[in-house]
ZAMIMI-518117 format. One record per residue (C-alpha): residue number from 1; x, y, z. Coordinates in steps of 0.1 Angstrom, whole numbers, plus 5000, padded with zeros to 4 digits. Layout:
N
+-----+------+------+------+
:   k :    x :    y :    z :
+-----+------+------+------+
: NUM :    X :    Y :    Z :
...
+-----+------+------+------+
//
This chain:
450
+-----+------+------+------+
:   k :    x :    y :    z :
+-----+------+------+------+
:   1 : 0700 : 7597 : 1318 :
:   2 : 0680 : 7579 : 1285 :
:   3 : 0695 : 7576 : 1255 :
:   4 : 0685 : 7573 : 1216 :
:   5 : 0696 : 7540 : 1205 :
:   6 : 0713 : 7555 : 1172 :
:   7 : 0735 : 7573 : 1194 :
:   8 : 0758 : 7535 : 1207 :
:   9 : 0763 : 7532 : 1173 :
:  10 : 0785 : 7573 : 1169 :
:  11 : 0807 : 7556 : 1190 :
:  12 : 0810 : 7525 : 1170 :
:  13 : 0809 : 7539 : 1137 :
:  14 : 0829 : 7563 : 1115 :
:  15 : 0837 : 7584 : 1152 :
:  16 : 0854 : 7563 : 1176 :
:  17 : 0861 : 7578 : 1217 :
:  18 : 0892 : 7573 : 1230 :
:  19 : 0880 : 7540 : 1248 :
:  20 : 0876 : 7522 : 1215 :
:  21 : 0903 : 7535 : 1194 :
:  22 : 0927 : 7555 : 1217 :
:  23 : 0959 : 7552 : 1193 :
:  24 : 0942 : 7570 : 1163 :
:  25 : 0921 : 7594 : 1178 :
:  26 : 0894 : 7613 : 1154 :
:  27 : 0892 : 7650 : 1146 :
:  28 : 0860 : 7655 : 1167 :
:  29 : 0884 : 7638 : 1193 :
:  30 : 0909 : 7664 : 1188 :
:  31 : 0883 : 7691 : 1187 :
:  32 : 0870 : 7681 : 1223 :
:  33 : 0899 : 7677 : 1242 :
:  34 : 0913 : 7710 : 1221 :
:  35 : 0883 : 7724 : 1238 :
:  36 : 0886 : 7705 : 1277 :
:  37 : 0923 : 7715 : 1275 :
:  38 : 0908 : 7751 : 1274 :
:  39 : 0882 : 7747 : 1306 :
:  40 : 0903 : 7729 : 1326 :
:  41 : 0928 : 7760 : 1323 :
:  42 : 0901 : 7780 : 1334 :
:  43 : 0890 : 7758 : 1360 :
:  44 : 0923 : 7758 : 1381 :
:  45 : 0931 : 7800 : 1369 :
:  46 : 0894 : 7808 : 1389 :
:  47 : 0900 : 7781 : 1417 :
:  48 : 0933 : 7798 : 1424 :
:  49 : 0920 : 7841 : 1426 :
:  50 : 0890 : 7819 : 1452 :
:  51 : 0914 : 7802 : 1470 :
:  52 : 0938 : 7834 : 1478 :
:  53 : 0909 : 7860 : 1474 :
:  54 : 0893 : 7852 : 1502 :
:  55 : 0896 : 7858 : 1539 :
:  56 : 0915 : 7818 : 1542 :
:  57 : 0940 : 7808 : 1576 :
:  58 : 0974 : 7804 : 1562 :
:  59 : 0970 : 7764 : 1566 :
:  60 : 0938 : 7767 : 1548 :
:  61 : 0956 : 7781 : 1518 :
:  62 : 0979 : 7766 : 1516 :
:  63 : 0964 : 7730 : 1509 :
:  64 : 0942 : 7747 : 1487 :
:  65 : 0966 : 7763 : 1467 :
:  66 : 0988 : 7720 : 1472 :
:  67 : 0953 : 7705 : 1454 :
:  68 : 0953 : 7732 : 1427 :
:  69 : 0990 : 7724 : 1420 :
:  70 : 0981 : 7692 : 1413 :
:  71 : 0952 : 7702 : 1392 :
:  72 : 0977 : 7726 : 1372 :
:  73 : 0996 : 7699 : 1365 :
:  74 : 0974 : 7673 : 1354 :
:  75 : 0963 : 7704 : 1328 :
:  76 : 0998 : 7706 : 1319 :
:  77 : 1003 : 7668 : 1309 :
:  78 : 0967 : 7674 : 1290 :
:  79 : 0984 : 7703 : 1272 :
:  80 : 1013 : 7685 : 1264 :
:  81 : 0996 : 7651 : 1250 :
:  82 : 0972 : 7677 : 1232 :
:  83 : 0994 : 7696 : 1213 :
:  84 : 1008 : 7660 : 1201 :
:  85 : 0974 : 7654 : 1185 :
:  86 : 0967 : 7631 : 1217 :
:  87 : 0948 : 7628 : 1251 :
:  88 : 0972 : 7618 : 1291 :
:  89 : 0952 : 7584 : 1300 :
:  90 : 0923 : 7592 : 1275 :
:  91 : 0920 : 7549 : 1279 :
:  92 : 0913 : 7551 : 1314 :
:  93 : 0884 : 7574 : 1319 :
:  94 : 0867 : 7561 : 1347 :
:  95 : 0899 : 7566 : 1366 :
:  96 : 0901 : 7605 : 1357 :
:  97 : 0866 : 7605 : 1363 :
:  98 : 0868 : 7592 : 1400 :
:  99 : 0907 : 7611 : 1404 :
: 100 : 0883 : 7643 : 1392 :
: 101 : 0859 : 7639 : 1421 :
: 102 : 0880 : 7636 : 1444 :
: 103 : 0898 : 7664 : 1435 :
: 104 : 0866 : 7685 : 1438 :
: 105 : 0858 : 7667 : 1471 :
: 106 : 0886 : 7679 : 1487 :
: 107 : 0886 : 7715 : 1473 :
: 108 : 0846 : 7720 : 1487 :
: 109 : 0861 : 7699 : 1521 :
: 110 : 0886 : 7724 : 1528 :
: 111 : 0871 : 7755 : 1515 :
: 112 : 0831 : 7763 : 1528 :
: 113 : 0820 : 7725 : 1526 :
: 114 : 0793 : 7720 : 1511 :
: 115 : 0780 : 7757 : 1494 :
: 116 : 0814 : 7756 : 1485 :
: 117 : 0820 : 7775 : 1450 :
: 118 : 0844 : 7748 : 1442 :
: 119 : 0809 : 7730 : 1438 :
: 120 : 0807 : 7737 : 1405 :
: 121 : 0838 : 7721 : 1395 :
: 122 : 0813 : 7691 : 1388 :
: 123 : 0795 : 7706 : 1366 :
: 124 : 0828 : 7717 : 1345 :
: 125 : 0833 : 7682 : 1343 :
: 126 : 0808 : 7666 : 1338 :
: 127 : 0806 : 7688 : 1303 :
: 128 : 0844 : 7679 : 1300 :
: 129 : 0830 : 7646 : 1302 :
: 130 : 0805 : 7648 : 1278 :
: 131 : 0823 : 7663 : 1253 :
: 132 : 0860 : 7638 : 1253 :
: 133 : 0832 : 7603 : 1259 :
: 134 : 0805 : 7582 : 1254 :
: 135 : 0776 : 7586 : 1276 :
: 136 : 0777 : 7556 : 1299 :
: 137 : 0809 : 7570 : 1308 :
: 138 : 0786 : 7603 : 1313 :
: 139 : 0770 : 7588 : 1335 :
: 140 : 0794 : 7569 : 1354 :
: 141 : 0812 : 7600 : 1361 :
: 142 : 0774 : 7616 : 1373 :
: 143 : 0777 : 7589 : 1401 :
: 144 : 0809 : 7594 : 1417 :
: 145 : 0805 : 7631 : 1416 :
: 146 : 0771 : 7622 : 1432 :
: 147 : 0792 : 7601 : 1459 :
: 148 : 0818 : 7626 : 1459 :
: 149 : 0793 : 7655 : 1473 :
: 150 : 0770 : 7626 : 1488 :
: 151 : 0799 : 7619 : 1510 :
: 152 : 0805 : 7657 : 1519 :
: 153 : 0767 : 7657 : 1536 :
: 154 : 0781 : 7628 : 1561 :
: 155 : 0818 : 7640 : 1567 :
: 156 : 0807 : 7673 : 1575 :
: 157 : 0775 : 7669 : 1593 :
: 158 : 0766 : 7698 : 1582 :
: 159 : 0729 : 7707 : 1591 :
: 160 : 0728 : 7742 : 1576 :
: 161 : 0729 : 7731 : 1543 :
: 162 : 0690 : 7718 : 1535 :
: 163 : 0687 : 7684 : 1519 :
: 164 : 0669 : 7702 : 1499 :
: 165 : 0699 : 7720 : 1487 :
: 166 : 0723 : 7690 : 1481 :
: 167 : 0689 : 7675 : 1465 :
: 168 : 0686 : 7700 : 1436 :
: 169 : 0729 : 7705 : 1431 :
: 170 : 0724 : 7666 : 1423 :
: 171 : 0698 : 7677 : 1403 :
: 172 : 0713 : 7698 : 1384 :
: 173 : 0747 : 7684 : 1380 :
: 174 : 0722 : 7654 : 1365 :
: 175 : 0700 : 7673 : 1341 :
: 176 : 0739 : 7685 : 1332 :
: 177 : 0753 : 7653 : 1323 :
: 178 : 0716 : 7648 : 1303 :
: 179 : 0717 : 7680 : 1284 :
: 180 : 0757 : 7681 : 1274 :
: 181 : 0760 : 7646 : 1268 :
: 182 : 0723 : 7652 : 1241 :
: 183 : 0741 : 7682 : 1230 :
: 184 : 0780 : 7662 : 1220 :
: 185 : 0757 : 7633 : 1208 :
: 186 : 0741 : 7653 : 1176 :
: 187 : 0771 : 7671 : 1172 :
: 188 : 0788 : 7633 : 1167 :
: 189 : 0755 : 7628 : 1145 :
: 190 : 0759 : 7657 : 1126 :
: 191 : 0795 : 7655 : 1125 :
: 192 : 0800 : 7617 : 1112 :
: 193 : 0774 : 7622 : 1087 :
: 194 : 0791 : 7654 : 1070 :
: 195 : 0818 : 7630 : 1071 :
: 196 : 0805 : 7601 : 1053 :
: 197 : 0794 : 7628 : 1027 :
: 198 : 0830 : 7644 : 1023 :
: 199 : 0835 : 7612 : 1015 :
: 200 : 0808 : 7600 : 0993 :
: 201 : 0823 : 7639 : 0970 :
: 202 : 0856 : 7628 : 0972 :
: 203 : 0844 : 7596 : 0961 :
: 204 : 0821 : 7614 : 0934 :
: 205 : 0850 : 7633 : 0921 :
: 206 : 0877 : 7609 : 0917 :
: 207 : 0846 : 7590 : 0897 :
: 208 : 0835 : 7622 : 0875 :
: 209 : 0874 : 7638 : 0868 :
: 210 : 0876 : 7599 : 0857 :
: 211 : 0845 : 7592 : 0837 :
: 212 : 0861 : 7632 : 0814 :
: 213 : 0897 : 7621 : 0819 :
: 214 : 0882 : 7584 : 0799 :
: 215 : 0861 : 7611 : 0776 :
: 216 : 0886 : 7633 : 0770 :
: 217 : 0910 : 7606 : 0757 :
: 218 : 0881 : 7593 : 0734 :
: 219 : 0877 : 7619 : 0720 :
: 220 : 0914 : 7633 : 0710 :
: 221 : 0915 : 7592 : 0700 :
: 222 : 0885 : 7603 : 0676 :
: 223 : 0900 : 7632 : 0664 :
: 224 : 0932 : 7622 : 0659 :
: 225 : 0912 : 7593 : 0635 :
: 226 : 0898 : 7620 : 0616 :
: 227 : 0926 : 7642 : 0610 :
: 228 : 0941 : 7609 : 0598 :
: 229 : 0912 : 7595 : 0578 :
: 230 : 0911 : 7640 : 0566 :
: 231 : 0949 : 7638 : 0547 :
: 232 : 0943 : 7602 : 0536 :
: 233 : 0914 : 7624 : 0513 :
: 234 : 0932 : 7653 : 0509 :
: 235 : 0967 : 7626 : 0499 :
: 236 : 0943 : 7604 : 0469 :
: 237 : 0927 : 7636 : 0463 :
: 238 : 0961 : 7655 : 0449 :
: 239 : 0971 : 7621 : 0438 :
: 240 : 0938 : 7620 : 0414 :
: 241 : 0949 : 7652 : 0402 :
: 242 : 0988 : 7644 : 0392 :
: 243 : 0977 : 7613 : 0378 :
: 244 : 0945 : 7629 : 0356 :
: 245 : 0971 : 7662 : 0350 :
: 246 : 1004 : 7638 : 0337 :
: 247 : 0978 : 7610 : 0327 :
: 248 : 0968 : 7620 : 0296 :
: 249 : 0999 : 7634 : 0276 :
: 250 : 1013 : 7608 : 0296 :
: 251 : 0991 : 7576 : 0271 :
: 252 : 0996 : 7605 : 0239 :
: 253 : 1036 : 7602 : 0241 :
: 254 : 1033 : 7566 : 0247 :
: 255 : 1011 : 7557 : 0219 :
: 256 : 1035 : 7581 : 0200 :
: 257 : 1066 : 7557 : 0211 :
: 258 : 1043 : 7529 : 0200 :
: 259 : 1034 : 7543 : 0163 :
: 260 : 1073 : 7551 : 0160 :
: 261 : 1082 : 7517 : 0173 :
: 262 : 1063 : 7499 : 0139 :
: 263 : 1081 : 7517 : 0111 :
: 264 : 1118 : 7510 : 0096 :
: 265 : 1140 : 7524 : 0120 :
: 266 : 1174 : 7521 : 0123 :
: 267 : 1193 : 7499 : 0156 :
: 268 : 1205 : 7535 : 0172 :
: 269 : 1170 : 7547 : 0169 :
: 270 : 1151 : 7517 : 0178 :
: 271 : 1173 : 7516 : 0209 :
: 272 : 1164 : 7551 : 0221 :
: 273 : 1124 : 7547 : 0219 :
: 274 : 1129 : 7514 : 0236 :
: 275 : 1144 : 7531 : 0263 :
: 276 : 1120 : 7555 : 0263 :
: 277 : 1088 : 7532 : 0265 :
: 278 : 1102 : 7520 : 0291 :
: 279 : 1106 : 7546 : 0309 :
: 280 : 1071 : 7560 : 0303 :
: 281 : 1058 : 7524 : 0315 :
: 282 : 1078 : 7528 : 0348 :
: 283 : 1062 : 7560 : 0350 :
: 284 : 1027 : 7546 : 0345 :
: 285 : 1034 : 7516 : 0364 :
: 286 : 1045 : 7544 : 0395 :
: 287 : 1015 : 7558 : 0389 :
: 288 : 0992 : 7532 : 0398 :
: 289 : 1003 : 7523 : 0426 :
: 290 : 0999 : 7552 : 0438 :
: 291 : 0966 : 7561 : 0424 :
: 292 : 0958 : 7521 : 0442 :
: 293 : 0971 : 7532 : 0480 :
: 294 : 0955 : 7566 : 0477 :
: 295 : 0920 : 7550 : 0461 :
: 296 : 0888 : 7551 : 0488 :
: 297 : 0906 : 7525 : 0510 :
: 298 : 0886 : 7492 : 0513 :
: 299 : 0869 : 7481 : 0546 :
: 300 : 0864 : 7449 : 0524 :
: 301 : 0876 : 7420 : 0555 :
: 302 : 0888 : 7392 : 0538 :
: 303 : 0913 : 7362 : 0536 :
: 304 : 0951 : 7376 : 0527 :
: 305 : 0983 : 7371 : 0520 :
: 306 : 1006 : 7385 : 0547 :
: 307 : 1035 : 7389 : 0520 :
: 308 : 1018 : 7407 : 0492 :
: 309 : 1014 : 7435 : 0516 :
: 310 : 1049 : 7442 : 0531 :
: 311 : 1057 : 7444 : 0495 :
: 312 : 1039 : 7466 : 0485 :
: 313 : 1038 : 7487 : 0516 :
: 314 : 1079 : 7487 : 0501 :
: 315 : 1069 : 7492 : 0469 :
: 316 : 1052 : 7527 : 0476 :
: 317 : 1080 : 7534 : 0505 :
: 318 : 1107 : 7538 : 0474 :
: 319 : 1096 : 7566 : 0463 :
: 320 : 1096 : 7586 : 0494 :
: 321 : 1120 : 7616 : 0490 :
: 322 : 1142 : 7607 : 0522 :
: 323 : 1151 : 7579 : 0511 :
: 324 : 1191 : 7572 : 0515 :
: 325 : 1193 : 7538 : 0532 :
: 326 : 1189 : 7507 : 0523 :
: 327 : 1154 : 7487 : 0527 :
: 328 : 1159 : 7454 : 0527 :
: 329 : 1132 : 7421 : 0533 :
: 330 : 1147 : 7391 : 0552 :
: 331 : 1142 : 7363 : 0531 :
: 332 : 1107 : 7345 : 0538 :
: 333 : 1093 : 7308 : 0535 :
: 334 : 1073 : 7300 : 0509 :
: 335 : 1037 : 7288 : 0511 :
: 336 : 1023 : 7310 : 0536 :
: 337 : 0994 : 7308 : 0552 :
: 338 : 0968 : 7335 : 0549 :
: 339 : 0950 : 7353 : 0574 :
: 340 : 0918 : 7376 : 0584 :
: 341 : 0920 : 7409 : 0577 :
: 342 : 0914 : 7440 : 0550 :
: 343 : 0942 : 7446 : 0532 :
: 344 : 0943 : 7486 : 0526 :
: 345 : 0952 : 7492 : 0563 :
: 346 : 0975 : 7466 : 0576 :
: 347 : 0995 : 7486 : 0536 :
: 348 : 0991 : 7512 : 0564 :
: 349 : 1004 : 7501 : 0587 :
: 350 : 1037 : 7482 : 0575 :
: 351 : 1044 : 7519 : 0557 :
: 352 : 1043 : 7537 : 0583 :
: 353 : 1064 : 7515 : 0601 :
: 354 : 1091 : 7520 : 0573 :
: 355 : 1092 : 7558 : 0568 :
: 356 : 1094 : 7562 : 0603 :
: 357 : 1123 : 7543 : 0598 :
: 358 : 1140 : 7555 : 0572 :
: 359 : 1136 : 7585 : 0592 :
: 360 : 1148 : 7578 : 0623 :
: 361 : 1178 : 7557 : 0604 :
: 362 : 1187 : 7584 : 0580 :
: 363 : 1216 : 7587 : 0561 :
: 364 : 1231 : 7552 : 0546 :
: 365 : 1208 : 7538 : 0575 :
: 366 : 1198 : 7504 : 0571 :
: 367 : 1159 : 7496 : 0577 :
: 368 : 1149 : 7455 : 0575 :
: 369 : 1113 : 7445 : 0575 :
: 370 : 1106 : 7408 : 0587 :
: 371 : 1077 : 7387 : 0581 :
: 372 : 1079 : 7354 : 0611 :
: 373 : 1053 : 7330 : 0615 :
: 374 : 1043 : 7308 : 0646 :
: 375 : 1021 : 7289 : 0653 :
: 376 : 1000 : 7309 : 0670 :
: 377 : 1009 : 7347 : 0654 :
: 378 : 1019 : 7364 : 0624 :
: 379 : 1040 : 7393 : 0629 :
: 380 : 1049 : 7423 : 0609 :
: 381 : 1086 : 7436 : 0613 :
: 382 : 1102 : 7469 : 0613 :
: 383 : 1137 : 7481 : 0621 :
: 384 : 1167 : 7499 : 0618 :
: 385 : 1200 : 7509 : 0630 :
: 386 : 1190 : 7546 : 0644 :
: 387 : 1195 : 7558 : 0676 :
: 388 : 1168 : 7547 : 0691 :
: 389 : 1143 : 7563 : 0711 :
: 390 : 1148 : 7583 : 0740 :
: 391 : 1134 : 7562 : 0770 :
: 392 : 1112 : 7592 : 0781 :
: 393 : 1097 : 7590 : 0751 :
: 394 : 1084 : 7558 : 0751 :
: 395 : 1055 : 7554 : 0770 :
: 396 : 1045 : 7585 : 0749 :
: 397 : 1054 : 7567 : 0713 :
: 398 : 1018 : 7558 : 0702 :
: 399 : 0995 : 7591 : 0720 :
: 400 : 0979 : 7614 : 0698 :
: 401 : 1001 : 7642 : 0685 :
: 402 : 1033 : 7627 : 0704 :
: 403 : 1053 : 7632 : 0683 :
: 404 : 1094 : 7638 : 0679 :
: 405 : 1102 : 7648 : 0643 :
: 406 : 1100 : 7690 : 0631 :
: 407 : 1067 : 7684 : 0605 :
: 408 : 1053 : 7650 : 0621 :
: 409 : 1015 : 7650 : 0632 :
: 410 : 1014 : 7622 : 0658 :
: 411 : 0996 : 7605 : 0641 :
: 412 : 1009 : 7571 : 0624 :
: 413 : 1014 : 7549 : 0649 :
: 414 : 0989 : 7561 : 0672 :
: 415 : 0967 : 7547 : 0639 :
: 416 : 0989 : 7522 : 0628 :
: 417 : 0983 : 7509 : 0669 :
: 418 : 0938 : 7510 : 0665 :
: 419 : 0943 : 7494 : 0627 :
: 420 : 0962 : 7463 : 0648 :
: 421 : 0942 : 7464 : 0676 :
: 422 : 0919 : 7459 : 0654 :
: 423 : 0927 : 7427 : 0639 :
: 424 : 0925 : 7413 : 0670 :
: 425 : 0966 : 7418 : 0677 :
: 426 : 0994 : 7445 : 0696 :
: 427 : 1014 : 7468 : 0683 :
: 428 : 1051 : 7469 : 0700 :
: 429 : 1082 : 7486 : 0704 :
: 430 : 1118 : 7469 : 0710 :
: 431 : 1147 : 7487 : 0720 :
: 432 : 1174 : 7468 : 0699 :
: 433 : 1203 : 7459 : 0723 :
: 434 : 1230 : 7468 : 0697 :
: 435 : 1212 : 7496 : 0683 :
: 436 : 1184 : 7509 : 0666 :
: 437 : 1143 : 7507 : 0672 :
: 438 : 1125 : 7475 : 0664 :
: 439 : 1084 : 7479 : 0656 :
: 440 : 1064 : 7442 : 0662 :
: 441 : 1031 : 7443 : 0648 :
: 442 : 1017 : 7404 : 0664 :
: 443 : 0986 : 7394 : 0652 :
: 444 : 0967 : 7367 : 0662 :
: 445 : 0967 : 7333 : 0642 :
: 446 : 0944 : 7316 : 0627 :
: 447 : 0920 : 7353 : 0634 :
: 448 : 0886 : 7361 : 0633 :
: 449 : 0869 : 7395 : 0622 :
: 450 : 0859 : 7408 : 0647 :
+-----+------+------+------+
//
């Protein structure tokens, strides 16, 4: 019986028989076992019919039924193990083949000898072996059956059957062993190819889903940045319009006050004009601060001092209408070093953290802004004494469009994190032990332009 050398790989590769991997049967083995169980039940039922329908003496019928009872017991065990996704004695295929040769030989011996209908059990046994095991085991099973059938010839010394009949029976068994082995090998190879292809498809599916998720995340982040830029641009246009509408009459009023201050006035009038002048100056400075913040961002990366960044952000935050608490700056050391970065972007980050802290702290809240310098990092810290962030919300804090505010956009922390990361640093949230939140922006020092 010939075989393809590639067939051997089927038993050492993805699809392994029970001689190689008897503890973890694969889907092919389980499906083949289900077919084998059906073939065995067919064999024992037909056997009982043949043993009891023919005109045998009582002793011979009793012997045949007793032998078939052994077959039923084995088939019941095989069926039970099949339900358990296992194979009964699957790790001993040669023992099973030898016992089947003996079993079939005894049936033939006590029925009609060499011409017994039970000789067709040899064919069923070879088919079962080919379904379950490799070509080598099938070849050995065929050898056992030939020995069994040849032994019958010598024991019975039945000259009524010609040697051609006996030889033809063995030739048919050999042909069936070859054909069934070739067929099952083809099926195994096809199953192996399908399994490999299916694994590749699952792998490609996972990679595609990961790429889609990554692209979706990038698209969402890009959309968030565009929305934030549009928001800042709209704020800039609004501020410019307000400054234009207020600036012209403000300049006229300021000029008139200055003219009146140059005239001879009584002390009361001069005091009131000085008060008006001071308030007009305050309005002018406020407009200038708003205009400076809303102007198109200067993206030039240069050496900047960290303290003015905090001071500018706090000056803008004091006009926030929801400010009901106290925003204070923790004293910092003198002669602070400079950092390499974009001034307007860092002001935007600190301002956003301060405004978030104001909203979180509520009325009577206390917001502290701190600047810490170490040998390796510069830390911008904003803390509040509010209720803090819910544990379930912490992992989502820096995701775009996530917000716990009724009218929030969910872009502030996301954009702030991106800006700090572009400066080579990190922005993180820390829960304060005494209650409240602390956001820390760390920028490496000294940092270099990216």
